[in-house]
Structures are given as structure tokens and as C-alpha cells.
N, C-alpha and C positions, 0 to 999 in steps of 0.2 A: 680765852683759849687758857687751858691749860697745859703744864707741861707733860711731855713726852712720858720724861724720863719717872720723875716720882710722880704725879699726878694731882700734886697740891696747890701749887707755886703756881702764878699766871705766868705764861711763858712769855720772854722780853725778847729771846735769843730768837731766831730764827732763818734756819740755813737749807739749802737748797742743794743738791749733790747731783749731777749730771754724768752717769758713767754709762757706757755701754747704752745711750739714748732712752735712758731710762732715768724721769726724775723723782728725784725720794727729796721731802719735805722733813724738816726736826723741828719742833716747836720747844725751846728751852726756857727754863727759870733760867735767872743769873746763878743762882749755884748750881747747877748742873753745866750749865756751858760753864762753868771755871774750871769744872772736874774733866767734862770734856776736852776742855783745851786744853789743860795738861798735860793729861793722855798723849792724847794727837802731838802736839809737843815732843812728850819723851822720846813717840814713835820717831816724828818727819821733824827731827831740827833742824836748822836753817843751816848747821855746820856740819850736819850728815849729809844734806842736799851739797853743800860745798867741799865737803870730803868724796863725796861720792863721781862728780865733775872734775876735781881733781886729781882722786885716783886712774879717772882713765889717761891720761899726758902721762901715766909713768914709761919706761918701758925699758927693763934690763937695770943696767947701770946707772941708770937716771933715778932711779928708785931710793939706790944708795947713799948718792949724791944729795939728795932731799932729807934726808934720816939726819945728815950732819949739816944742812942749811942750817943760817942760828943769823937774825942781823946784829948786826956788833955792834949797834947804839941801845935796844933793850933788850935782847936774849931772846926775844919772841923764835922758836924752832919752825917750821913749816909744816911739821907735823902738831904741835901748838894753834898754828893758824886753821889749820884743816878741823880740829875739836872746837875752837870756840866761833870760828866765822869771822874774828877780825884780827884784824893787825893790829898789833903796839903801839906802832908809832909814824914819823912819815919815813924814814928811813927802811921800812919795811917793804916799802913800794920799789926802795932800786935795788933791796936785797934778794925780793922774790919776784922781779917785775919779770924774768925769764920765765917763769909758770903764773904769773896772773895774766898776761896777755890771751895767753888761749883759752884762759879760764873767763876772764870777762868779755872776749867773743863770744863764747858758745852760751853764755848768760845774757847778756844786753845784744850778741848780733852783731857789736862793733868795738874796735877799741879807742873810736875818735869819739867825745862826746858832742853834739851837735847842739843840745838846748834847742830853746825857744826865744825865737827874736821877738823885739816888740811888733806892730803892726805898724806903724813909722820907723822903719830902716831908712835910715841916711840913705842917697843914693851914692856917695864915697864908700860906705862899709858896703855896699849890694855890689861895689865894682871893684873893692879889695876882697870880698868873700869868693867874685867870680874870677880873677885874678891869681888866687888861692886853689881854687880848682883846676886852670889849666896848671899849675905848676904840679901839684898833686897827677895830673895824666900824662906832664910831660917826661915826670919821674918813673912812669909806670913801662911811659913808650922808651927810655931810655932801657931800664932793666930787661924790657922785651926787647932788642935788638930792633924796633923797629924804627929808624934812625931820618925817615922822609918822616912818616907821622913827628917825629920828635923835632925835627926843621919847622915843618906850617906849625907847632904849639907853641915854637918860643917865638916865633913869626907874632903868634896874635898876642903870646905875652908881652912882646915891644911895642905892639902896638895901643892893648890898651894900657900901657905905663905909662906912654906918648901922652894917649887920652888926657889922662888923671894928672898929668903936669898943669895942662894947658887948665 
């Protein structure tokens, strides 16, 4: 199969795009794929995606604060982060944490990494995870001022911790 763009070289890259229930296939040679990739990157880079998502967090006074926000360790500004799509150092996470939390939640659906567990998870680890889930529920119940529910959760945590000790 030849490249759909140049028609000379054999197609080694095959792209399928589905838009509005319409499927379009594009077969490209390596050179044309590189050119198309660079063009797409210029149009839709990761930094543009992050910038667009980060911009939705701004509200009036905050946009002015964001312009002046700068990492004390590496000197990266929030505007620079939006341009390049990467943080400069580990201190940037603390500096920009107020704005990264909502951004990460929109991208990943959560601000807490759950990761994968090994197939043979030990019983102790499973119990610890269960206790941690109960503690999280307890905190939510306290914040919601559901004190009866909080008391039940407290008792469940104590019971689980007693079982752990045995």
C-alpha cells in the first residue's frame, strides 16, 4: 500500500480518525507521517492542552496572582508552566499546588494516585487499605457534620485495628 499523501513510498503508519460516527483512515509513509506529526504538534501541543485547562481555573483577581506566582527554587512561573507543560523542579509542586490540584483532577479524574496492586496482595495490606478507606469516610462524615455516621465509622475503625493487633 502506498502513502496517501505522496503516493510514492510504502505506507508504514496507519491513522484512523473517528469523528461524528464517521471513520477516516489515512495511510502514510514515514516522511509524511513526521511532517503531519509536526504540524499536529504545532496545532495541538500538550502545553496548549494544559494551558486551556488551566485557564478555566482563573477568576478575576486570581489571574493577576497567577502572573506573579513563581517557584522560589527554580524560578519557573505559572505562565512558563502553561507554555511548556512541565514543572521545573520538585518545589514547583508545592508552589503551584493550589492550581495543580483542580487541573490534575480534571485530567485524571482524581487527585490521589491509586496505581495497580500485585495479584498476591497480602492480607495485612488489604486490611490497611480497608482501614484507610474507613478513615477517609470518617473525615468526609465529619466535614458533612454527619456525626452519627462518623461515630459508626469510628467504631468500625477501632474494631478493625483491634483485629489487626491480634
